[in-house]
ZATORKOL-366094 format. One record per residue (C-alpha): x, y, z; residue number from 1. Coordinates in steps of 0.05 Angstrom, whole numbers, plus 5000, padded with zeros to 4 digits. Example, Ala and Ser with C-alpha at 12.3 -4.5 7.8 and 13.67 -1.06 7.14 Angstrom:
! residues 2
@xx = 5246, yy = 4910, zz = 5156, nr = 1
@xx = 5273, yy = 4979, zz = 5143, nr = 2
***
This chain:
! residues 271
@xx = 3712, yy = 8560, zz = 1443, nr = 1
@xx = 3663, yy = 8505, zz = 1459, nr = 2
@xx = 3650, yy = 8448, zz = 1411, nr = 3
@xx = 3583, yy = 8440, zz = 1377, nr = 4
@xx = 3560, yy = 8390, zz = 1325, nr = 5
@xx = 3502, yy = 8400, zz = 1277, nr = 6
@xx = 3462, yy = 8339, zz = 1257, nr = 7
@xx = 3425, yy = 8352, zz = 1192, nr = 8
@xx = 3401, yy = 8317, zz = 1129, nr = 9
@xx = 3423, yy = 8250, zz = 1157, nr = 10
@xx = 3496, yy = 8273, zz = 1156, nr = 11
@xx = 3538, yy = 8294, zz = 1215, nr = 12
@xx = 3578, yy = 8359, zz = 1209, nr = 13
@xx = 3627, yy = 8384, zz = 1261, nr = 14
@xx = 3635, yy = 8458, zz = 1276, nr = 15
@xx = 3660, yy = 8504, zz = 1331, nr = 16
@xx = 3621, yy = 8565, zz = 1354, nr = 17
@xx = 3628, yy = 8617, zz = 1408, nr = 18
@xx = 3578, yy = 8604, zz = 1464, nr = 19
@xx = 3518, yy = 8650, zz = 1457, nr = 20
@xx = 3515, yy = 8643, zz = 1382, nr = 21
@xx = 3534, yy = 8716, zz = 1368, nr = 22
@xx = 3593, yy = 8700, zz = 1322, nr = 23
@xx = 3590, yy = 8671, zz = 1253, nr = 24
@xx = 3601, yy = 8597, zz = 1249, nr = 25
@xx = 3672, yy = 8579, zz = 1231, nr = 26
@xx = 3693, yy = 8532, zz = 1176, nr = 27
@xx = 3680, yy = 8458, zz = 1185, nr = 28
@xx = 3728, yy = 8424, zz = 1233, nr = 29
@xx = 3708, yy = 8354, zz = 1211, nr = 30
@xx = 3656, yy = 8324, zz = 1166, nr = 31
@xx = 3631, yy = 8257, zz = 1142, nr = 32
@xx = 3574, yy = 8209, zz = 1133, nr = 33
@xx = 3558, yy = 8162, zz = 1190, nr = 34
@xx = 3504, yy = 8109, zz = 1197, nr = 35
@xx = 3452, yy = 8114, zz = 1252, nr = 36
@xx = 3478, yy = 8069, zz = 1307, nr = 37
@xx = 3487, yy = 8076, zz = 1381, nr = 38
@xx = 3562, yy = 8070, zz = 1373, nr = 39
@xx = 3564, yy = 8130, zz = 1325, nr = 40
@xx = 3514, yy = 8172, zz = 1364, nr = 41
@xx = 3551, yy = 8158, zz = 1429, nr = 42
@xx = 3618, yy = 8177, zz = 1396, nr = 43
@xx = 3589, yy = 8242, zz = 1372, nr = 44
@xx = 3556, yy = 8258, zz = 1439, nr = 45
@xx = 3620, yy = 8245, zz = 1479, nr = 46
@xx = 3663, yy = 8286, zz = 1430, nr = 47
@xx = 3620, yy = 8350, zz = 1433, nr = 48
@xx = 3590, yy = 8393, zz = 1487, nr = 49
@xx = 3529, yy = 8415, zz = 1446, nr = 50
@xx = 3489, yy = 8372, zz = 1398, nr = 51
@xx = 3440, yy = 8409, zz = 1352, nr = 52
@xx = 3387, yy = 8374, zz = 1310, nr = 53
@xx = 3376, yy = 8416, zz = 1248, nr = 54
@xx = 3303, yy = 8397, zz = 1235, nr = 55
@xx = 3284, yy = 8360, zz = 1193, nr = 56
@xx = 3336, yy = 8304, zz = 1197, nr = 57
@xx = 3333, yy = 8242, zz = 1152, nr = 58
@xx = 3379, yy = 8183, zz = 1143, nr = 59
@xx = 3399, yy = 8197, zz = 1071, nr = 60
@xx = 3373, yy = 8129, zz = 1049, nr = 61
@xx = 3342, yy = 8126, zz = 0979, nr = 62
@xx = 3276, yy = 8096, zz = 1002, nr = 63
@xx = 3243, yy = 8126, zz = 1064, nr = 64
@xx = 3178, yy = 8096, zz = 1090, nr = 65
@xx = 3139, yy = 8130, zz = 1146, nr = 66
@xx = 3127, yy = 8200, zz = 1170, nr = 67
@xx = 3186, yy = 8249, zz = 1173, nr = 68
@xx = 3164, yy = 8275, zz = 1241, nr = 69
@xx = 3161, yy = 8203, zz = 1266, nr = 70
@xx = 3234, yy = 8191, zz = 1247, nr = 71
@xx = 3255, yy = 8258, zz = 1278, nr = 72
@xx = 3219, yy = 8242, zz = 1343, nr = 73
@xx = 3253, yy = 8174, zz = 1345, nr = 74
@xx = 3322, yy = 8205, zz = 1332, nr = 75
@xx = 3308, yy = 8258, zz = 1384, nr = 76
@xx = 3289, yy = 8204, zz = 1435, nr = 77
@xx = 3354, yy = 8167, zz = 1420, nr = 78
@xx = 3397, yy = 8229, zz = 1429, nr = 79
@xx = 3360, yy = 8249, zz = 1492, nr = 80
@xx = 3377, yy = 8183, zz = 1525, nr = 81
@xx = 3449, yy = 8187, zz = 1503, nr = 82
@xx = 3457, yy = 8261, zz = 1522, nr = 83
@xx = 3429, yy = 8247, zz = 1591, nr = 84
@xx = 3477, yy = 8189, zz = 1599, nr = 85
@xx = 3537, yy = 8234, zz = 1583, nr = 86
@xx = 3509, yy = 8300, zz = 1612, nr = 87
@xx = 3512, yy = 8338, zz = 1546, nr = 88
@xx = 3466, yy = 8392, zz = 1519, nr = 89
@xx = 3417, yy = 8373, zz = 1465, nr = 90
@xx = 3379, yy = 8423, zz = 1422, nr = 91
@xx = 3333, yy = 8424, zz = 1362, nr = 92
@xx = 3338, yy = 8481, zz = 1311, nr = 93
@xx = 3268, yy = 8487, zz = 1282, nr = 94
@xx = 3234, yy = 8544, zz = 1246, nr = 95
@xx = 3296, yy = 8588, zz = 1255, nr = 96
@xx = 3295, yy = 8580, zz = 1330, nr = 97
@xx = 3340, yy = 8541, zz = 1377, nr = 98
@xx = 3303, yy = 8499, zz = 1430, nr = 99
@xx = 3338, yy = 8465, zz = 1488, nr = 100
@xx = 3314, yy = 8393, zz = 1494, nr = 101
@xx = 3362, yy = 8369, zz = 1548, nr = 102
@xx = 3408, yy = 8409, zz = 1593, nr = 103
@xx = 3472, yy = 8375, zz = 1613, nr = 104
@xx = 3532, yy = 8401, zz = 1651, nr = 105
@xx = 3559, yy = 8454, zz = 1602, nr = 106
@xx = 3524, yy = 8522, zz = 1604, nr = 107
@xx = 3472, yy = 8521, zz = 1548, nr = 108
@xx = 3478, yy = 8564, zz = 1485, nr = 109
@xx = 3434, yy = 8626, zz = 1486, nr = 110
@xx = 3422, yy = 8626, zz = 1411, nr = 111
@xx = 3447, yy = 8602, zz = 1344, nr = 112
@xx = 3433, yy = 8626, zz = 1274, nr = 113
@xx = 3449, yy = 8572, zz = 1224, nr = 114
@xx = 3436, yy = 8621, zz = 1167, nr = 115
@xx = 3503, yy = 8653, zz = 1182, nr = 116
@xx = 3540, yy = 8591, zz = 1161, nr = 117
@xx = 3562, yy = 8600, zz = 1088, nr = 118
@xx = 3617, yy = 8547, zz = 1082, nr = 119
@xx = 3576, yy = 8484, zz = 1085, nr = 120
@xx = 3612, yy = 8429, zz = 1046, nr = 121
@xx = 3576, yy = 8390, zz = 0992, nr = 122
@xx = 3545, yy = 8329, zz = 1024, nr = 123
@xx = 3527, yy = 8261, zz = 0995, nr = 124
@xx = 3479, yy = 8207, zz = 1015, nr = 125
@xx = 3496, yy = 8139, zz = 1044, nr = 126
@xx = 3529, yy = 8095, zz = 0991, nr = 127
@xx = 3485, yy = 8043, zz = 0957, nr = 128
@xx = 3409, yy = 8037, zz = 0953, nr = 129
@xx = 3386, yy = 8032, zz = 1025, nr = 130
@xx = 3320, yy = 8035, zz = 1062, nr = 131
@xx = 3293, yy = 8071, zz = 1123, nr = 132
@xx = 3224, yy = 8050, zz = 1149, nr = 133
@xx = 3197, yy = 8078, zz = 1214, nr = 134
@xx = 3132, yy = 8066, zz = 1252, nr = 135
@xx = 3105, yy = 8092, zz = 1319, nr = 136
@xx = 3046, yy = 8076, zz = 1364, nr = 137
@xx = 3021, yy = 8084, zz = 1436, nr = 138
@xx = 3008, yy = 8025, zz = 1481, nr = 139
@xx = 2980, yy = 8013, zz = 1550, nr = 140
@xx = 3034, yy = 7960, zz = 1560, nr = 141
@xx = 3097, yy = 7990, zz = 1590, nr = 142
@xx = 3155, yy = 7944, zz = 1576, nr = 143
@xx = 3230, yy = 7950, zz = 1563, nr = 144
@xx = 3251, yy = 7958, zz = 1490, nr = 145
@xx = 3282, yy = 7888, zz = 1490, nr = 146
@xx = 3215, yy = 7861, zz = 1514, nr = 147
@xx = 3182, yy = 7894, zz = 1453, nr = 148
@xx = 3233, yy = 7862, zz = 1407, nr = 149
@xx = 3221, yy = 7793, zz = 1438, nr = 150
@xx = 3146, yy = 7803, zz = 1434, nr = 151
@xx = 3151, yy = 7822, zz = 1361, nr = 152
@xx = 3191, yy = 7759, zz = 1343, nr = 153
@xx = 3141, yy = 7715, zz = 1380, nr = 154
@xx = 3082, yy = 7751, zz = 1348, nr = 155
@xx = 3111, yy = 7743, zz = 1278, nr = 156
@xx = 3115, yy = 7668, zz = 1287, nr = 157
@xx = 3040, yy = 7666, zz = 1303, nr = 158
@xx = 3020, yy = 7719, zz = 1253, nr = 159
@xx = 3051, yy = 7684, zz = 1193, nr = 160
@xx = 3025, yy = 7615, zz = 1216, nr = 161
@xx = 3092, yy = 7583, zz = 1206, nr = 162
@xx = 3107, yy = 7614, zz = 1138, nr = 163
@xx = 3162, yy = 7654, zz = 1172, nr = 164
@xx = 3196, yy = 7628, zz = 1234, nr = 165
@xx = 3241, yy = 7669, zz = 1279, nr = 166
@xx = 3291, yy = 7625, zz = 1314, nr = 167
@xx = 3331, yy = 7652, zz = 1373, nr = 168
@xx = 3403, yy = 7631, zz = 1383, nr = 169
@xx = 3436, yy = 7668, zz = 1441, nr = 170
@xx = 3435, yy = 7741, zz = 1419, nr = 171
@xx = 3414, yy = 7728, zz = 1348, nr = 172
@xx = 3346, yy = 7725, zz = 1313, nr = 173
@xx = 3344, yy = 7683, zz = 1250, nr = 174
@xx = 3286, yy = 7693, zz = 1202, nr = 175
@xx = 3272, yy = 7627, zz = 1165, nr = 176
@xx = 3221, yy = 7597, zz = 1117, nr = 177
@xx = 3206, yy = 7523, zz = 1111, nr = 178
@xx = 3246, yy = 7487, zz = 1057, nr = 179
@xx = 3300, yy = 7540, zz = 1053, nr = 180
@xx = 3363, yy = 7519, zz = 1092, nr = 181
@xx = 3393, yy = 7589, zz = 1097, nr = 182
@xx = 3360, yy = 7645, zz = 1139, nr = 183
@xx = 3326, yy = 7702, zz = 1102, nr = 184
@xx = 3355, yy = 7751, zz = 1153, nr = 185
@xx = 3402, yy = 7747, zz = 1212, nr = 186
@xx = 3398, yy = 7800, zz = 1267, nr = 187
@xx = 3445, yy = 7808, zz = 1326, nr = 188
@xx = 3428, yy = 7846, zz = 1389, nr = 189
@xx = 3476, yy = 7903, zz = 1406, nr = 190
@xx = 3493, yy = 7928, zz = 1475, nr = 191
@xx = 3534, yy = 7993, zz = 1468, nr = 192
@xx = 3491, yy = 8031, zz = 1519, nr = 193
@xx = 3457, yy = 8004, zz = 1581, nr = 194
@xx = 3386, yy = 8030, zz = 1572, nr = 195
@xx = 3320, yy = 7994, zz = 1578, nr = 196
@xx = 3290, yy = 8043, zz = 1529, nr = 197
@xx = 3333, yy = 8023, zz = 1468, nr = 198
@xx = 3338, yy = 7956, zz = 1433, nr = 199
@xx = 3386, yy = 7957, zz = 1374, nr = 200
@xx = 3394, yy = 7898, zz = 1326, nr = 201
@xx = 3448, yy = 7896, zz = 1273, nr = 202
@xx = 3428, yy = 7862, zz = 1208, nr = 203
@xx = 3488, yy = 7817, zz = 1198, nr = 204
@xx = 3468, yy = 7768, zz = 1144, nr = 205
@xx = 3414, yy = 7729, zz = 1108, nr = 206
@xx = 3391, yy = 7717, zz = 1037, nr = 207
@xx = 3351, yy = 7782, zz = 1035, nr = 208
@xx = 3407, yy = 7824, zz = 1063, nr = 209
@xx = 3452, yy = 7856, zz = 1010, nr = 210
@xx = 3503, yy = 7879, zz = 1062, nr = 211
@xx = 3554, yy = 7825, zz = 1077, nr = 212
@xx = 3598, yy = 7862, zz = 1128, nr = 213
@xx = 3580, yy = 7819, zz = 1189, nr = 214
@xx = 3632, yy = 7852, zz = 1234, nr = 215
@xx = 3608, yy = 7923, zz = 1224, nr = 216
@xx = 3543, yy = 7927, zz = 1184, nr = 217
@xx = 3504, yy = 7991, zz = 1177, nr = 218
@xx = 3434, yy = 7961, zz = 1173, nr = 219
@xx = 3394, yy = 7964, zz = 1238, nr = 220
@xx = 3327, yy = 7945, zz = 1268, nr = 221
@xx = 3306, yy = 7988, zz = 1327, nr = 222
@xx = 3255, yy = 7985, zz = 1383, nr = 223
@xx = 3254, yy = 8049, zz = 1425, nr = 224
@xx = 3206, yy = 8068, zz = 1481, nr = 225
@xx = 3185, yy = 8129, zz = 1521, nr = 226
@xx = 3137, yy = 8124, zz = 1581, nr = 227
@xx = 3083, yy = 8177, zz = 1586, nr = 228
@xx = 3044, yy = 8167, zz = 1650, nr = 229
@xx = 2999, yy = 8106, zz = 1641, nr = 230
@xx = 3019, yy = 8095, zz = 1568, nr = 231
@xx = 3083, yy = 8083, zz = 1529, nr = 232
@xx = 3104, yy = 8108, zz = 1460, nr = 233
@xx = 3140, yy = 8056, zz = 1418, nr = 234
@xx = 3181, yy = 8068, zz = 1356, nr = 235
@xx = 3205, yy = 8014, zz = 1309, nr = 236
@xx = 3253, yy = 8030, zz = 1253, nr = 237
@xx = 3292, yy = 7997, zz = 1198, nr = 238
@xx = 3352, yy = 8041, zz = 1181, nr = 239
@xx = 3405, yy = 8034, zz = 1126, nr = 240
@xx = 3378, yy = 7966, zz = 1104, nr = 241
@xx = 3410, yy = 7945, zz = 1038, nr = 242
@xx = 3365, yy = 7895, zz = 1001, nr = 243
@xx = 3394, yy = 7836, zz = 0964, nr = 244
@xx = 3334, yy = 7835, zz = 0916, nr = 245
@xx = 3337, yy = 7878, zz = 0853, nr = 246
@xx = 3315, yy = 7948, zz = 0872, nr = 247
@xx = 3252, yy = 7951, zz = 0830, nr = 248
@xx = 3230, yy = 7882, zz = 0853, nr = 249
@xx = 3245, yy = 7899, zz = 0926, nr = 250
@xx = 3201, yy = 7961, zz = 0925, nr = 251
@xx = 3143, yy = 7920, zz = 0897, nr = 252
@xx = 3150, yy = 7861, zz = 0946, nr = 253
@xx = 3192, yy = 7862, zz = 1009, nr = 254
@xx = 3190, yy = 7938, zz = 1012, nr = 255
@xx = 3114, yy = 7937, zz = 1016, nr = 256
@xx = 3109, yy = 7877, zz = 1063, nr = 257
@xx = 3156, yy = 7904, zz = 1118, nr = 258
@xx = 3118, yy = 7968, zz = 1137, nr = 259
@xx = 3051, yy = 7931, zz = 1132, nr = 260
@xx = 3075, yy = 7878, zz = 1180, nr = 261
@xx = 3104, yy = 7928, zz = 1229, nr = 262
@xx = 3042, yy = 7972, zz = 1227, nr = 263
@xx = 2998, yy = 7911, zz = 1239, nr = 264
@xx = 3041, yy = 7892, zz = 1299, nr = 265
@xx = 3035, yy = 7963, zz = 1325, nr = 266
@xx = 2959, yy = 7964, zz = 1317, nr = 267
@xx = 2949, yy = 7898, zz = 1352, nr = 268
@xx = 2999, yy = 7916, zz = 1407, nr = 269
@xx = 2963, yy = 7982, zz = 1421, nr = 270
@xx = 2896, yy = 7949, zz = 1437, nr = 271
***
């Protein structure tokens, strides 16, 4: 028996199958809900020989902004980088067909029929009202993901004309407004995987952040890149963000401003 994990509906489910996919899937060996972070994705990739994306995959957050295909392409890019780092097989199960995206050291599966699985446990979404917002663009500038993050923070200072200031303190980015002593948001750069194509920032605090677990928060801001000849694809994503504002008010204010700002940054960066 070789180990395989199915990633679907924003929830990770662990199963075992016989290589070749000819046998019915067995009962779940482990199950749970995990946030999208490099630590979690790396833990899953190192624990299993085969990782299958059951398209379409979403985060399970209550508010999702952006194209579903854009988020799936971003998640695929993340898992490709991690799978290559650990020499594991990565697939996508789409339109009832299994496609190999990256071939690692284990012999790849020849086929898999997810319709055979009849013991899928009842799954639940991430706790609390959270937000996923994803954007993507193509640029002639080919920089590391951390460079894109730094460029965004510098651009935001100029774009808002001082209304919002991003102050850098070591590996933190503090979003501030004049006259308010406490930051609106506090982001901390994470380094769980040495890759120039991934920049992961944990949302650890701030007045607008409803998640107060600074040691292990689920909220993330991402910058992810993929070079394509003379151009580069760039993804930005907010995942599992928990607003501090009342939900209705957030959706009418901050929830509208964030994707507009990120899309504006993408348009100006792609020139």
